[in-house]
C-alpha positions in Angstrom: 0.1 0.1 -0.1 1.2 3.1 -0.4 2.3 4.9 2.5 3.6 8.5 3.8 5.0 10.4 6.9 2.9 13.9 5.7 -0.6 11.3 7.2 1.7 10.2 10.7 0.3 11.7 14.0 -2.6 13.1 12.6 -6.4 12.3 13.1 -8.2 11.6 9.5 -12.1 10.9 9.1 -12.9 8.5 6.1 -16.5 8.6 5.5 -17.7 5.3 3.3 -16.3 1.5 4.0 -15.7 -0.1 0.5 -13.0 -0.9 -1.7 -11.7 2.5 -1.3 -12.5 3.5 1.7 -11.1 0.6 3.5 -8.0 1.0 1.1 -7.8 4.6 2.4 -8.3 3.6 6.5 -5.6 1.0 5.6 -2.8 3.5 4.6 -3.9 6.0 7.2 -3.3 3.7 10.0 0.1 2.4 8.3 1.7 5.1 8.0 0.8 6.6 11.8 -2.1 8.4 11.6 -5.0 8.2 13.7 -8.8 6.9 11.5 -12.2 7.6 12.5 -14.1 5.9 9.8 -17.8 5.6 9.2 -20.6 4.0 6.8 -24.1 4.8 6.7 -24.3 1.1 6.2 -24.5 -1.1 8.9 -22.9 -4.4 7.0 -20.1 -2.4 6.0 -19.3 -1.1 9.7 -19.8 -4.1 11.3 -17.2 -5.9 8.9 -14.7 -2.9 9.2 -12.2 -3.6 12.1 -10.8 -0.4 13.2 -12.3 3.0 15.2 -15.9 3.7 14.1 -17.1 7.6 14.4 -19.7 8.7 13.0 -18.3 11.8 11.1 -22.0 12.7 10.1 -22.2 14.2 13.6 -18.9 13.7 15.2 -17.0 16.8 16.4 -14.5 17.1 13.5 -11.9 20.1 15.1 -8.5 18.8 14.7 -8.9 16.5 11.9 -6.3 16.6 9.0 -9.0 16.2 6.6 -12.0 14.3 5.6 -11.5 11.8 2.6 -14.9 10.5 1.0 -16.1 8.7 -1.7 -16.5 10.5 -5.0 -20.0 9.5 -5.3 -20.8 11.6 -2.2 -22.7 14.9 -3.6 -21.0 17.6 -2.2 -24.9 18.7 -1.0 -24.7 15.8 1.9 -23.7 17.3 5.4 -20.4 16.2 6.2 -19.7 18.9 3.6 -21.1 21.7 5.5 -19.7 20.2 8.7 -16.4 19.9 7.9 -17.0 23.4 6.5 -17.8 25.2 10.1 -14.6 23.4 11.2 -11.9 24.1 8.4 -11.4 21.2 7.5 -11.1 20.1 3.9 -13.0 16.9 2.5 -11.1 14.9 0.2 -10.6 12.2 -2.3 -8.5 9.0 -2.3 -6.6 10.7 -5.2 -6.0 13.8 -3.7 -4.5 11.8 -0.7 -2.2 9.8 -2.7 -1.2 13.6 -4.1 -0.5 14.3 -0.9 2.0 11.4 -0.4 4.5 13.1 -3.1 4.5 9.8 -5.7 8.1 9.5 -6.8 7.0 8.8 -9.9 5.2 10.7 -13.1 1.7 11.0 -13.2 -0.5 10.9 -16.5 -4.0 12.0 -15.3 -7.1 11.6 -18.3 -10.5 13.6 -17.8 -13.0 13.5 -20.3 -16.8 12.0 -20.8 -16.0 9.5 -22.9 -13.3 7.1 -23.8 -11.2 7.7 -21.0 -10.8 4.4 -19.3 -9.6 3.2 -22.8 -7.2 5.8 -23.1 -6.1 5.4 -19.5 -5.6 1.3 -20.6 -3.8 1.9 -23.7 -1.1 4.1 -21.9 -0.8 2.0 -19.3 -0.4 -1.0 -22.0 2.3 0.4 -24.3 4.1 1.5 -20.8 4.6 -1.9 -20.1 5.7 -2.7 -23.7 7.9 -0.7 -23.2 9.4 -1.6 -20.1 8.4 1.1 -18.0 6.8 0.3 -14.4 3.3 1.4 -14.2 0.6 0.7 -12.5 -3.4 2.5 -13.5 -5.6 4.2 -10.5 -8.4 6.6 -9.6 -11.4 5.7 -11.5 -9.8 2.2 -13.0 -8.5 -0.9 -11.3 -7.4 -1.4 -7.4 -8.0 1.5 -5.2 -4.6 3.5 -5.6 -3.9 3.7 -2.0 -3.9 -0.3 -2.1 -1.0 -0.3 -4.7 2.4 -0.2 -4.5 4.8 2.4 -4.6 6.3 3.3 -8.0 9.8 4.0 -8.5 11.2 7.4 -9.9 11.3 6.5 -13.1 7.7 5.0 -13.6 4.4 6.1 -14.4 1.1 6.2 -12.8 -2.2 6.6 -14.9 -4.7 8.2 -13.3 -8.9 7.6 -15.1 -10.3 10.7 -13.6 -13.7 11.8 -12.9 -15.4 14.8 -12.2 -16.9 13.9 -8.9 -13.5 12.8 -8.0 -11.6 16.2 -9.8 -13.8 18.0 -7.5 -12.2 17.0 -4.5 -8.8 17.0 -5.8 -6.5 19.9 -5.1 -2.8 19.1 -5.2 -2.1 16.4 -8.3 0.3 17.9 -10.4 -0.1 15.7 -13.4 3.0 15.8 -15.4 1.0 15.3 -18.9 -2.8 15.5 -18.1 -5.2 14.7 -21.0 -8.7 16.0 -21.9 -10.0 13.2 -24.4 -12.8 15.1 -25.2 -16.8 17.0 -23.3 -20.1 16.7 -24.2 -23.3 17.0 -21.6 -23.2 15.0 -18.9 -23.6 14.5 -15.0 -25.4 17.4 -15.2 -27.7 16.5 -12.2 -24.7 16.5 -10.2 -22.8 20.2 -11.5 -26.2 21.9 -12.9 -24.5 23.3 -16.2 -22.0 22.8 -18.7 -19.7 25.3 -17.6 -20.0 23.7 -13.7 -18.7 20.2 -15.5 -16.4 21.7 -17.6 -14.7 23.9 -14.9 -14.4 20.5 -12.8 -12.6 18.6 -15.8 -10.9 21.9 -15.6 -9.4 21.7 -12.4 -7.0 18.8 -13.8 -4.7 21.4 -15.7 -5.4 23.9 -13.1 -3.5 21.6 -10.5 -0.6 21.3 -13.5 2.8 22.7 -12.9 4.3 25.6 -15.5 5.9 23.3 -18.5 3.7 20.1 -17.8 1.9 18.3 -20.9 -1.6 19.2 -21.4 -3.1 16.9 -24.5 -6.1 17.8 -25.3 -9.6 17.9 -27.5 -9.5 20.9 -29.8 -13.8 21.2 -29.2 -12.8 21.2 -25.2 -11.6 24.7 -24.8 -13.9 25.1 -21.8 -11.7 22.8 -19.9 -8.1 22.9 -21.0 -7.6 27.0 -21.3 -6.0 26.8 -17.9 -2.9 24.7 -19.1 0.3 26.4 -18.3 2.8 24.6 -20.9 2.6 23.1 -24.2 -0.5 21.8 -25.6 -1.1 19.0 -27.5 -4.1 18.3 -29.8 -5.2 15.6 -30.0 -6.8 15.5 -33.7 -3.1 16.5 -34.8 -0.9 13.3 -33.5 0.4 11.8 -36.2 0.2 7.6 -36.0 2.7 5.1 -35.7 1.1 2.7 -37.8 -2.5 2.3 -38.9 -5.2 2.4 -37.7 -6.6 -1.6 -39.5 -3.2 -3.0 -37.7 -4.9 -2.4 -34.2 -7.3 -5.1 -33.6 -9.0 -3.8 -30.5 -8.9 -0.2 -31.2 -11.4 -0.2 -34.1 -13.6 3.0 -34.8 -13.0 6.7 -34.7 -13.5 6.7 -31.2 -10.8 4.4 -30.7 -8.5 6.8 -33.6 -9.2 9.4 -31.0 -8.2 7.4 -27.8 -5.0 6.0 -29.8 -3.5 9.4 -30.6 -3.9 11.0 -27.1 -2.1 7.8 -25.7 0.4 8.0 -28.6 1.1 11.4 -27.5 1.5 11.1 -23.8 3.5 8.1 -24.6 5.4 9.9 -26.8 6.3 12.6 -24.3 7.3 9.8 -22.0 10.1 9.0 -24.0 8.6 6.1 -26.0 10.0 5.3 -29.3 7.2 4.7 -32.4 8.0 1.3 -32.9 7.3 0.1 -29.2 4.3 2.7 -29.5 2.7 0.8 -32.9 4.0 -2.9 -30.8 2.0 -2.1 -27.9 -1.2 -0.6 -30.4 -1.6 -3.8 -32.0 -0.8 -6.0 -29.1 -3.8 -4.2 -27.1 -6.2 -6.0 -25.9 -9.8 -3.7 -25.7 -11.3 -3.2 -21.8 -14.4 -5.3 -20.9 -17.8 -3.9 -22.3 -15.7 -1.3 -24.7 -16.1 -2.3 -28.3 -15.2 -5.5 -26.8 -15.6 -8.7 -29.6 -17.2 -11.2 -26.9 -17.1 -13.9 -30.0 -18.3 -15.1 -33.7 -21.7 -17.4 -33.0 -24.0 -18.0 -35.7 -21.6 -16.7 -38.5 -21.6 -13.8 -37.0 -19.4 -11.6 -34.3 -20.6 -10.5 -31.1 -19.4 -7.0 -29.9 -20.1 -5.8 -26.5 -19.9 -1.8 -26.0 -22.9 -1.8 -23.0 -20.4 1.1 -21.2 -21.7 3.3 -24.3 -24.4 5.3 -21.5 -25.4 8.0 -24.1 -25.7 9.2 -28.0 -22.1 10.5 -28.2 -20.8 7.3 -26.9 -22.5 5.2 -29.2 -22.1 7.5 -32.3 -18.7 6.0 -33.2 -19.1 2.7 -33.1 -21.5 2.5 -34.9 -19.4 3.0 -37.8 -17.0 0.8 -37.1 -17.7 -2.0 -38.9 -19.3 -2.8 -42.5 -22.5 -4.0 -41.4 -24.1 -3.6 -37.9 -27.0 -4.8 -36.3 -27.3 -2.5 -33.2 -29.4 -3.2 -30.0 -30.0 0.0 -28.2 -31.4 1.1 -25.0 -32.2 0.8 -21.2 -32.9 4.1 -19.4 -32.8 6.8 -21.2 -30.9 10.0 -19.8 -32.8 13.0 -21.2 -31.7 16.4 -21.9 -33.1 19.7 -20.2 -36.5 19.6 -22.2 -37.0 16.1 -20.9 -36.2 13.8 -24.3 -33.6 11.4 -25.1 -31.7 12.8 -27.8 -30.0 11.0 -30.7 -29.0 13.8 -32.7 -25.6 12.8 -32.3 -26.7 8.9 -33.9 -28.6 10.2 -36.6 -25.6 11.1 -39.0 -23.6 7.7 -37.9 -26.8 5.3 -39.2 -24.7 4.5 -43.1 -23.6 1.2 -41.4 -26.7 -0.4 -39.7 -28.9 -2.9 -41.4 -31.5 -2.8 -38.4 -32.0 -1.2 -34.4 -33.4 -3.6 -31.8 -34.9 -1.3 -29.6 -34.9 -2.5 -25.3 -35.7 -1.1 -21.7 -37.8 2.1 -21.3 -35.6 4.0 -23.7 -37.3 1.7 -26.5 -40.0 3.9 -27.2 -38.3 7.1 -27.1 -35.8 6.0 -29.8 -38.1 4.2 -31.9 -39.7 7.7 -32.0 -36.3 9.5 -33.6 -34.7 6.4 -35.9 -38.4 5.4 -37.1 -38.2 5.9 -41.4 -34.0 6.1 -40.6 -33.6 2.7 -40.3 -35.7 -0.3 -39.9 -36.4 -0.9 -35.9 -38.1 -4.0 -34.1 -39.5 -3.1 -30.2 -37.5 -6.1 -28.7 -37.6 -4.7 -25.2 -35.6 -7.1 -23.2 -32.0 -8.3 -24.7 -32.4 -12.0 -25.2 -35.6 -11.0 -27.3 -32.9 -8.7 -29.1 -30.2 -11.4 -29.5 -33.4 -13.4 -30.4 -35.0 -11.0 -33.4 -31.2 -10.0 -34.7 -30.4 -14.3 -35.1 -34.0 -14.3 -37.4 -32.6 -11.0 -39.5 -28.8 -10.9 -39.7 -26.5 -12.7 -42.5 -23.4 -14.3 -41.6 -20.7 -11.8 -42.1 -22.5 -9.2 -39.9 -21.9 -7.5 -36.4 -24.4 -7.3 -33.4 -23.4 -4.0 -32.0 -24.4 -3.9 -28.2 -24.2 -0.4 -27.6 -27.2 1.1 -25.9 -26.7 4.7 -25.8 -28.3 4.8 -22.2 -28.3 3.7 -18.9 -28.6 0.3 -17.5 -30.9 0.7 -14.3 -33.8 -0.1 -15.8 -32.9 -3.9 -15.9 -29.9 -3.9 -14.7 -27.5 -3.2 -11.5 -25.0 -2.0 -13.8 -23.5 -1.4 -17.1 -21.2 -4.0 -16.1 -24.2 -6.4 -14.8 -25.6 -5.4 -18.4 -22.3 -6.4 -20.7 -22.2 -9.2 -18.1 -25.5 -10.6 -19.4 -24.8 -10.1 -23.5 -21.5 -11.9 -22.6 -23.2 -15.2 -21.2 -25.5 -14.6 -23.8 -23.7 -14.9 -26.9 -21.3 -18.0 -25.0 -25.1 -19.9 -25.0 -25.6 -19.7 -28.4 
């Protein structure tokens, strides 16, 4: 785990005792800090072996900080309580920054493509023989991981929620993949959302590198060093040589990763080798098998139209399974406008879940539409219509919560159903 003398002899609050909270509590205790830990769920409290103090109602005077899960909204009472006592509320990413890591840091944020870009940069580092680890919104909790040497690289996927409670993370390389409307129920406006993303750049030291999409100006104008535009990055090899990086969105992700790898000193021949050997993350344009003469692709992570749109151009003839709980715009509509100009390769749309009526209204007359309702029925409907060599793309453009626990549960259900064909 990551420990630091900076944590010793101080009292810390930890709110939330799931995986991340337990890792934080263990790291602080191992560093010689006193930990007041709490979870609003009784089962989590019973399973915790350290000191339990309800930080929601305790006198917080003298605490060095309260470490909370990124999912805790800033409207939660802990924020006001901590402010009254002059105590900062932070996340585990800020705690990591306060540990003063010796290795270099690459921070990645954006609406779409964060996870793939993060995993790809990590893979390119490993391909180059550089000690590297992933953290933030991906992989193991960062405080539970082993420290890296000075020549190593931390590759951190960072959500807007995490950045809101991070103040000291000086990324040597900061990447913004893109920004489209998302999480507005938390941030209120696009300006608020972009402002949270901008924190990644405002925390950089002068001379650090920023890698950004040209259209995302609202969040990168604060960069204090060289700015590299994703769209301008030259390729070390053809995208056709990268089996796990299909589609224009993965080309964008790859360009960002290539720029970061070059900034880290990785040679182009090594980058090309890494791009060719990269394996797709689960639920992100993940080929899960060829069955009944069809290639089945799991893109369950695509929870909005902007994420699905480029996926629909990745293969020549696609049977598209879509739907779930729609993400609504300010007018209360599920807006598919980002998708409508990318339907040229779509042989048919098979709609499921709560979004089906809204999606059908916008797609009718543009592509053949089948109301399937459930994933199982959609797959059965595809088998009736598809021809050998076609691709079945499960890219929902909607959240999962109407029928599944989360996008991972939804993707796992798709993978299992394909395996059973």
